[in-house]
C-alpha positions as a printed Julia matrix, in Angstrom:
326×3 Matrix{Float64}:
 120.51  106.75  108.33
 116.73  106.41  108.76
 114.99  103.12  109.34
 113.19  103.43  106.01
 116.43  103.84  104.05
 117.91  100.85  105.84
 114.84   98.81  104.93
 115.0    99.86  101.27
 118.72   99.09  101.17
 118.19   95.65  102.68
 115.37   94.86  100.27
 117.43   96.05   97.3
 120.3    93.81   98.43
 117.89   90.87   98.76
 116.62   91.47   95.21
 120.2    91.54   93.91
 121.09   88.28   95.69
 117.95   86.55   94.44
 118.61   87.86   90.93
 122.08   86.3    91.01
 120.61   83.01   92.21
 117.92   83.21   89.52
 120.61   83.42   86.84
 122.29   80.24   88.08
 119.44   78.06   89.4
 117.3    75.7    87.37
 117.19   72.25   85.84
 120.66   73.1    84.52
 122.78   74.87   87.15
 125.12   77.47   85.72
 128.09   78.2    88.02
 129.64   81.64   88.13
 132.74   80.26   86.4
 130.66   80.13   83.2
 130.46   83.94   83.23
 134.22   84.33   82.92
 134.32   81.98   79.94
 131.31   83.32   78.09
 132.94   83.08   74.67
 133.64   79.35   75.06
 131.04   78.02   77.52
 127.82   76.76   75.86
 125.93   77.49   79.07
 126.23   81.2    78.3
 123.34   80.79   75.86
 121.17   79.52   78.73
 122.06   82.59   80.8
 121.64   85.21   78.11
 118.64   83.88   76.17
 116.59   82.31   78.99
 117.69   83.32   82.47
 118.33   87.05   81.97
 114.9    87.86   80.44
 113.2    85.66   83.02
 114.99   87.36   85.91
 114.3    90.88   84.61
 110.62   90.08   84.15
 110.4    88.53   87.62
 111.77   91.74   89.15
 109.58   94.04   87.05
 106.35   92.05   87.41
 106.86   91.47   91.14
 107.56   95.17   91.73
 104.51   96.18   89.67
 102.14   93.82   91.49
 103.5    94.63   94.96
 103.3    98.37   94.31
  99.8    98.05   92.83
  98.62   96.17   95.9
 100.02   98.78   98.27
  98.45  101.61   96.27
  95.07   99.85   96.12
  95.05   99.1    99.85
  96.03  102.68  100.62
  93.36  104.2    98.39
  90.51  101.91   99.44
  91.68  101.75  103.08
  90.93   98.05  102.81
  93.69   95.55  103.78
  92.17   92.9   101.51
  92.4    94.93   98.29
  94.78   93.93   95.51
  95.2    94.74   91.77
  92.44   92.29   90.87
  89.89   94.53   92.62
  89.92   97.0    89.72
  89.16   94.32   87.14
  91.9    95.66   84.87
  93.92   92.44   85.15
  90.88   90.43   84.11
  90.28   92.72   81.13
  93.9    92.29   80.07
  93.5    88.53   80.42
  90.33   88.66   78.3
  92.16   90.48   75.51
  94.97   87.9    75.52
  92.56   84.95   75.68
  90.66   86.21   72.64
  93.84   86.05   70.53
  94.35   82.44   71.61
  90.69   81.64   70.98
  91.06   82.98   67.43
  94.43   81.17   67.01
  96.27   84.44   66.32
  98.88   84.28   69.08
 101.08   81.63   67.43
 101.42   83.31   64.03
 101.92   86.82   65.47
 103.25   86.58   69.07
 103.25   90.37   69.59
  99.49   90.4    69.02
  98.82   88.71   72.37
 100.62   91.47   74.25
  98.9    94.17   72.19
  95.46   92.66   72.76
  96.12   92.36   76.49
  97.17   96.01   76.75
  94.13   97.1    74.73
  91.98   95.11   77.16
  93.66   96.84   80.12
  93.2   100.33   78.6
  89.55   99.62   77.78
  89.1    98.32   81.32
  90.51  101.53   82.84
  88.31  103.69   80.61
  85.12  101.73   81.36
  85.83  101.67   85.08
  86.36  105.43   85.25
  83.15  105.97   83.28
  81.2   103.66   85.61
  82.69  105.32   88.7
  81.75  108.78   87.44
  83.54  112.05   88.0
  82.16  112.63   91.5
  82.0   109.02   92.71
  83.69  108.11   95.96
  85.85  105.17   96.94
  82.92  102.75   97.27
  81.64  103.59   93.78
  85.14  103.15   92.4
  85.48   99.69   93.98
  82.03   98.59   92.83
  82.85   99.64   89.27
  85.99   97.5    89.45
  84.04   94.51   90.8
  81.53   94.8    87.95
  84.31   94.98   85.39
  86.11   92.01   86.96
  82.93   89.91   86.9
  82.17   90.67   83.25
  85.77   90.05   82.13
  85.99   86.78   84.08
  82.74   85.63   82.46
  84.2    86.46   79.03
  87.32   84.4    79.76
  85.2    81.46   80.95
  83.01   81.7    77.84
  86.02   81.72   75.51
  87.41   78.69   77.33
  84.16   76.74   77.16
  83.69   77.53   73.45
  87.33   76.94   72.46
  87.45   75.69   68.86
  89.86   72.86   69.65
  91.39   71.03   72.64
  94.76   72.61   71.79
  93.31   76.12   71.98
  91.67   75.31   75.32
  94.93   73.91   76.68
  96.85   76.98   75.51
  94.37   79.26   77.26
  94.56   77.23   80.49
  98.36   77.16   80.49
  98.53   80.91   79.94
  95.97   81.69   82.64
  97.98   79.71   85.2
 100.81   82.23   84.89
 104.47   81.54   84.22
 107.82   83.18   83.46
 109.14   80.18   81.54
 110.4    80.65   77.99
 110.09   84.43   78.03
 112.41   86.29   75.68
 114.07   89.68   75.44
 111.19   90.8    73.21
 108.79   90.25   76.11
 111.03   92.36   78.33
 111.13   95.26   75.89
 107.36   95.14   75.4
 106.47   95.11   79.09
 109.08   97.32   80.77
 107.98  100.73   79.38
 104.37  100.21   80.5
 105.4    98.86   83.9
 107.81  101.77   84.41
 105.23  104.44   83.52
 102.49  102.79   85.59
 104.78  102.38   88.6
 105.92  106.0    88.31
 102.32  107.21   88.4
 101.58  105.16   91.52
 104.69  106.44   93.3
 103.36  109.98   92.84
 100.35  109.15   95.02
 102.14  108.94   98.38
 100.9   112.29   99.76
  97.34  111.68   98.56
  97.21  108.19  100.09
  98.49  109.53  103.41
  95.81  112.22  103.37
  93.09  109.66  102.62
  93.71  108.04  106.0
  91.69  111.0   107.34
  88.8   110.12  105.02
  87.74  111.76  101.78
  86.52  114.91  103.53
  89.81  115.29  105.4
  91.81  114.68  102.22
  89.87  117.4   100.39
  90.51  119.77  103.29
  94.25  119.16  102.81
  93.99  120.14   99.16
  94.0   116.66   97.6
  92.28  116.39   94.22
  90.45  113.09   94.64
  89.38  112.88   90.99
  92.98  113.25   89.82
  94.11  110.72   92.43
  91.53  108.22   91.2
  92.56  108.67   87.56
  96.29  108.36   88.34
  95.65  105.23   90.4
  93.51  103.6    87.73
  95.91  104.39   84.91
  98.97  103.43   86.97
  97.53  100.09   88.11
  96.14   99.49   84.62
  99.45   99.99   82.84
 101.6    98.15   85.4
  99.35   95.17   86.1
  98.08   95.03   82.52
 101.6    94.74   81.11
 102.44   92.15   83.77
  99.44   90.01   82.87
 100.24   90.42   79.16
 103.66   88.76   79.49
 103.17   86.29   82.35
  99.48   85.42   82.55
  97.57   85.63   85.83
  99.78   85.7    88.95
  97.72   86.4    92.03
  98.22   87.2    95.72
 101.47   89.19   95.3
  99.64   92.48   95.72
  97.79   91.12   98.75
 100.68   89.49  100.6
 103.49   92.01  100.16
 101.9    95.13  101.75
 100.99   93.09  104.85
 104.56   91.85  105.18
 105.95   95.39  104.88
 103.39   97.3   106.96
 104.82   96.31  110.39
 108.24   97.54  109.2
 107.2   100.96  107.87
 104.19  101.86  109.99
 100.68  102.6   108.83
 101.32  105.47  106.42
 100.22  104.2   102.97
 102.63  106.51  101.15
 105.63  105.11  103.02
 104.54  101.59  102.05
 104.77  102.06   98.27
 108.51  101.75   97.56
 109.17   98.92  100.07
 106.25   96.97   98.58
 107.78   97.29   95.11
 111.12   95.85   96.29
 109.45   93.15   98.38
 107.18   92.17   95.47
 110.22   91.75   93.23
 111.92   89.59   95.88
 108.81   87.45   96.41
 108.27   86.7    92.7
 112.0    86.0    92.22
 112.02   83.57   95.13
 108.83   81.82   93.96
 110.17   81.52   90.41
 113.4    79.95   91.68
 111.41   77.44   93.75
 109.18   76.35   90.84
 112.27   75.76   88.7
 113.77   73.49   91.34
 110.6    71.48   92.0
 111.34   67.79   91.26
 108.56   67.16   88.74
 108.37   66.17   85.1
 106.95   69.57   84.15
 107.68   72.91   85.77
 105.04   74.02   88.26
 103.28   77.16   87.06
 104.19   80.3    88.96
 100.53   81.29   89.36
  99.83   77.93   91.0
 102.77   78.34   93.39
 101.64   81.84   94.39
  98.1    80.57   94.98
  99.48   77.8    97.2
 101.24   80.46   99.3
  98.53   83.11   99.07
  95.59   80.91  100.05
  96.87   80.01  103.54
  98.16   83.58  104.0
  94.73   84.95  103.13
  93.08   82.55  105.59
  95.51   83.48  108.37
  94.85   87.17  107.66
  91.11   86.71  107.95
  91.46   84.78  111.23
  93.72   87.52  112.61
  91.22   90.22  111.63
  88.36   88.33  113.29
  90.34   88.01  116.52
  91.07   91.76  116.57
  87.4    92.58  115.98
  86.14   90.08  118.6
C-alpha cells in the first residue's frame, strides 16, 4: 500500500473518531449508551437535531476550505494563498450581511443562504471578467484582491449604517463564524454546492502539477489555462461560498492545512488536494469540539478560535520563510 493511501486512510479514520466525539461532546455530554435507547432517552433529540447537523457541516465546511486552500496555493504557486484571496468569500458575506441589514433573515431564513450564494456567483463572474480571457496568474490574483477589498468595504458600510443595535449585533455575530444552532435544512442547502465545488477542484490535479513548471511549461504539456482558471474560480466560489453562507466567516483553515500536509505528500500540488480536504475536516471538527468545551458563559465563536490558532501559525510561517531566504 502506498504512502499516500496510508495517509488518506489515517486522515479518514481521524475524521471518523472526531465525528464520534463531536456527537457526544458539549455542555451536555451524551454517552454512547444513549444511542441504544434512542426511543426512550431524551438526549437523542440533542444528538439528532443539534449534534448531527453540526458535525456534518463541520466535516463539509472544513473539507471545502482545506481543499480550496490547497487548490489556490497550487494555482498561484504562493504558500500564503487561501480562499479569501479570490474575494468570493467576502462577496458571499456581503450578500448575507445585506439580508441582515434589511432585516429579512429572521422572517425568511433561507433568504440569507440564497443571498450569500448569489454574492458568491456574482463575485466569480466579476473576477473572471476583471481577469480577462488571456490574463495570467498575477492578473487573476489582482482581480481577486480588488473584489475582496470592495466586498469588505461593503460589509463595513452595512455594519456602520445598521438601522438598529440589534441588526449590528446580528451582523457581528454572523461574521465571527459559528456552527452553533445549525439545522438539517442548513446541511441540505450547503452540501450540494460544496460537493460540486469540491469535485471541480479535485479535477485540477494534473493542471496544478503542470503549473509548477510555469505557465509556459504548462501550456507545452497541453494544459488549457483558461479552463483551469474558470474551474478553479467556480469550484472555490461554490465550495467556499456555500460554507460562508451557513457558518459565517471562518478563516485560516485554507492557509494552515496545506502547510501541515505538504511535508507528508511532497511538493506536487495535485497530490495535496485530497489530503487537505480530510485534514481540513479534522481541523474544523477539532476546533468546534474545543469551543463547545470552553468554560465560559457563552460559546466561543469558531471563527475567533481559528483566528487564535491561525495568527501565530501565520507568524511562524513568515519567520520560517525569512530564515530560508536569508
